[in-house]
C-alpha positions as CSV (number, residue, x, y, z in Angstrom):
1,X,-31.0,-4.1,29.1
2,X,-30.4,-0.5,29.6
3,X,-31.5,2.1,27.0
4,X,-29.0,3.9,25.2
5,X,-30.0,7.1,26.6
6,X,-28.5,6.2,30.0
7,X,-25.1,5.6,28.4
8,X,-25.2,8.7,26.3
9,X,-25.9,10.7,29.5
10,X,-23.0,9.0,31.3
11,X,-20.7,9.8,28.3
12,X,-21.8,13.5,28.2
13,X,-21.2,13.8,31.9
14,X,-17.6,12.4,31.6
15,X,-17.0,14.7,28.4
16,X,-18.1,17.9,30.0
17,X,-21.8,18.0,28.7
18,X,-23.8,17.1,25.6
19,X,-22.4,19.8,23.5
20,X,-18.9,18.6,24.3
21,X,-19.9,15.1,23.5
22,X,-21.2,15.9,20.2
23,X,-18.1,17.7,19.2
24,X,-16.2,14.6,19.5
25,X,-18.4,12.6,17.2
26,X,-17.0,12.5,13.6
27,X,-18.9,13.0,10.5
28,X,-20.2,9.8,8.9
29,X,-20.0,9.4,5.2
30,X,-23.1,8.8,3.2
31,X,-23.8,5.5,1.3
32,X,-23.6,7.4,-2.0
33,X,-20.1,9.0,-1.1
34,X,-18.9,5.5,-0.1
35,X,-20.1,4.1,-3.4
36,X,-18.1,6.6,-5.3
37,X,-14.8,5.7,-3.8
38,X,-12.0,4.8,-6.2
39,X,-10.6,1.4,-6.0
40,X,-7.0,2.9,-5.5
41,X,-8.2,4.7,-2.3
42,X,-9.7,1.4,-1.2
43,X,-6.4,-0.4,-1.6
44,X,-4.5,2.5,0.0
45,X,-6.6,2.5,3.1
46,X,-6.3,-1.3,3.2
47,X,-2.5,-0.8,3.0
48,X,-2.4,1.6,5.6
49,X,-4.3,-0.1,8.1
50,X,-2.2,-3.3,7.5
51,X,1.0,-1.5,7.9
52,X,-0.3,0.4,11.1
53,X,-1.2,-2.7,12.8
54,X,1.3,-3.3,15.7
55,X,3.1,-0.2,14.6
56,X,3.3,3.4,15.6
57,X,0.5,5.0,13.6
58,X,2.2,8.4,13.3
59,X,5.4,6.9,11.9
60,X,3.1,5.1,9.1
61,X,1.3,8.4,8.6
62,X,4.4,10.5,8.1
63,X,5.9,7.9,5.6
64,X,2.7,7.6,3.6
65,X,3.6,10.0,0.7
66,X,6.6,7.5,0.1
67,X,4.1,4.5,0.2
68,X,1.8,6.2,-2.4
69,X,4.9,6.8,-4.8
70,X,6.4,3.3,-4.2
71,X,3.0,1.4,-4.7
72,X,2.2,3.5,-7.8
73,X,-0.7,5.4,-6.3
74,X,-2.3,2.1,-5.2
75,X,-3.7,1.5,-8.6
76,X,-4.7,-2.2,-8.4
77,X,-4.5,-2.9,-12.1
78,X,-1.1,-1.4,-12.4
79,X,0.2,-3.1,-9.4
80,X,-1.0,-6.6,-10.7
81,X,0.9,-6.0,-13.9
82,X,4.3,-5.6,-12.0
83,X,6.7,-8.6,-12.3
84,X,8.2,-10.3,-9.3
85,X,11.3,-8.3,-9.3
86,X,9.2,-5.0,-8.6
87,X,7.8,-6.7,-5.5
88,X,11.3,-8.2,-4.4
89,X,12.9,-4.8,-4.8
90,X,10.3,-3.2,-2.2
91,X,12.0,-5.2,0.7
92,X,14.9,-2.8,0.6
93,X,13.0,0.5,-0.4
94,X,13.5,2.9,2.5
95,X,10.6,5.1,1.4
96,X,8.3,2.4,3.0
97,X,8.3,0.1,6.2
98,X,10.2,-3.0,4.9
99,X,7.9,-5.8,6.3
100,X,7.8,-8.6,3.8
101,X,4.6,-10.0,4.8
102,X,2.8,-6.7,4.8
103,X,4.2,-5.7,1.4
104,X,3.0,-9.2,0.1
105,X,-0.5,-8.3,1.5
106,X,-0.7,-5.3,-0.9
107,X,-0.2,-7.4,-3.9
108,X,-2.9,-10.0,-2.6
109,X,-5.4,-7.2,-1.8
110,X,-4.9,-5.6,-5.2
111,X,-6.2,-8.9,-6.7
112,X,-9.0,-8.9,-4.1
113,X,-10.0,-5.4,-4.7
114,X,-10.1,-6.2,-8.5
115,X,-12.1,-9.3,-8.2
116,X,-14.7,-7.5,-6.1
117,X,-14.8,-4.5,-8.4
118,X,-15.3,-6.7,-11.5
119,X,-18.4,-8.4,-9.6
120,X,-19.9,-5.0,-8.1
121,X,-18.7,-2.3,-10.2
122,X,-16.2,-1.0,-7.6
123,X,-15.0,-2.0,-4.1
124,X,-16.7,1.2,-2.7
125,X,-20.1,0.0,-4.2
126,X,-19.6,-3.3,-2.6
127,X,-19.0,-1.7,0.8
128,X,-22.0,0.7,0.3
129,X,-24.4,-2.2,-0.7
130,X,-23.5,-4.7,2.2
131,X,-26.2,-4.4,4.9
132,X,-25.5,-2.0,7.5
133,X,-27.0,-4.4,10.0
134,X,-24.5,-7.0,9.2
135,X,-21.0,-5.6,9.9
136,X,-19.9,-8.8,11.6
137,X,-20.5,-10.7,8.4
138,X,-18.6,-8.0,6.5
139,X,-15.7,-8.3,8.6
140,X,-15.9,-12.0,8.3
141,X,-15.7,-11.7,4.6
142,X,-12.8,-9.2,4.5
143,X,-10.9,-11.6,6.9
144,X,-11.4,-14.7,4.8
145,X,-10.9,-13.1,1.3
146,X,-8.6,-10.4,2.0
147,X,-5.1,-10.4,3.2
148,X,-4.3,-9.5,6.8
149,X,-7.8,-7.7,7.1
150,X,-9.1,-9.7,10.0
151,X,-9.5,-8.5,13.6
152,X,-8.9,-4.9,14.5
153,X,-7.4,-4.2,11.1
154,X,-10.7,-5.0,9.4
155,X,-12.6,-2.7,11.8
156,X,-10.2,0.2,11.5
157,X,-10.3,-0.3,7.6
158,X,-14.2,0.2,7.7
159,X,-13.9,3.1,9.9
160,X,-11.2,5.1,8.1
161,X,-12.6,4.2,4.6
162,X,-16.0,6.0,5.7
163,X,-18.3,3.0,6.2
164,X,-20.6,3.6,9.1
165,X,-19.3,1.0,11.6
166,X,-18.5,0.1,15.3
167,X,-15.1,-0.6,16.7
168,X,-14.8,-3.2,19.4
169,X,-12.3,-1.5,21.6
170,X,-11.8,-2.7,25.1
171,X,-14.0,0.2,26.3
172,X,-16.8,-0.6,23.9
173,X,-16.6,-4.3,25.1
174,X,-16.7,-2.9,28.7
175,X,-19.7,-0.9,27.9
176,X,-21.7,-3.8,26.4
177,X,-20.8,-6.2,29.3
178,X,-21.9,-3.4,31.6
179,X,-25.5,-3.1,30.1
180,X,-25.8,-6.9,30.6
181,X,-24.7,-8.5,27.4
182,X,-23.2,-11.9,28.3
183,X,-19.8,-11.6,26.6
184,X,-16.5,-12.9,27.3
185,X,-13.6,-10.3,28.3
186,X,-12.3,-10.5,24.6
187,X,-15.7,-10.5,23.0
188,X,-14.4,-12.4,19.9
189,X,-16.3,-15.6,19.8
190,X,-18.9,-16.3,17.1
191,X,-21.6,-16.1,19.8
192,X,-20.3,-12.8,21.4
193,X,-19.9,-11.2,17.8
194,X,-23.7,-12.1,17.0
195,X,-24.9,-10.6,20.3
196,X,-22.8,-7.5,19.8
197,X,-24.3,-7.1,16.2
198,X,-27.8,-7.6,17.6
199,X,-27.2,-5.1,20.4
200,X,-26.0,-2.5,18.1
201,X,-28.9,-3.0,15.8
202,X,-31.3,-2.5,18.8
203,X,-29.6,0.8,19.8
204,X,-29.5,2.1,16.1
205,X,-33.3,1.4,15.8
206,X,-33.9,2.9,19.3
207,X,-31.9,6.0,18.8
208,X,-31.6,6.8,15.0
209,X,-27.8,7.2,15.7
210,X,-25.2,6.0,13.2
211,X,-23.2,2.8,14.3
212,X,-20.0,5.1,14.4
213,X,-21.6,7.5,16.9
214,X,-23.0,4.5,18.9
215,X,-19.7,3.1,19.2
216,X,-17.9,6.2,20.1
217,X,-20.6,7.3,22.7
218,X,-20.4,3.7,24.2
219,X,-16.5,4.2,24.5
220,X,-16.7,7.6,26.1
221,X,-19.1,6.4,28.7
222,X,-16.9,3.9,30.6
223,X,-13.4,3.0,31.3
224,X,-10.3,5.4,31.2
225,X,-11.6,9.0,30.6
226,X,-9.1,9.9,27.9
227,X,-8.2,13.6,27.1
228,X,-9.8,15.1,24.0
229,X,-6.5,14.9,22.1
230,X,-6.5,11.0,22.8
231,X,-10.2,10.5,21.8
232,X,-9.4,9.9,18.1
233,X,-11.5,6.9,17.0
């Protein structure tokens, strides 16, 4: 198995040098900052990732102030007090994207957030306390207990909420296969995911880098070499 240094050097060459590569790597939130997140911000990010799935992200982003207003600032407790007629009316509200299944997921995820917060103090503390070496386990938990938080949606939720995490984009899967990890093309089986987690843990121990940076560098090192403007996540 190749050391990560080889991958990083290849990524730097493709991006115009090590300094240019470093400029493309996002800041990673601390565990302490993650633990201080309010539950309304957690629910808001869950909703944004759910509504963005299969949709043009820019459209969702532009409409988000309307989402915040309509969903009462995404305060889970307030939302759970609303009667059925409140939720039924959202299906015709032009300030949001009128997708019945995704609207319903906000209500379900409000309950999810409240239940986790009651047990752990806040959802942010729950995320901060989950072992960093077990992202796959956390994603499985989100998928099973949350609403529409499986697959890529769960991964993007963790990244955007500020938890140190990897995203299994097609380029990251290609990078992992290139270094000899015996993955399927999709990399989604339980066996694949266990192997991916193990490899990221090895790289984190080897380099001292965050999982977010490992993931980004891995993606930059292979596949389509996108322009800086397109290299967002």
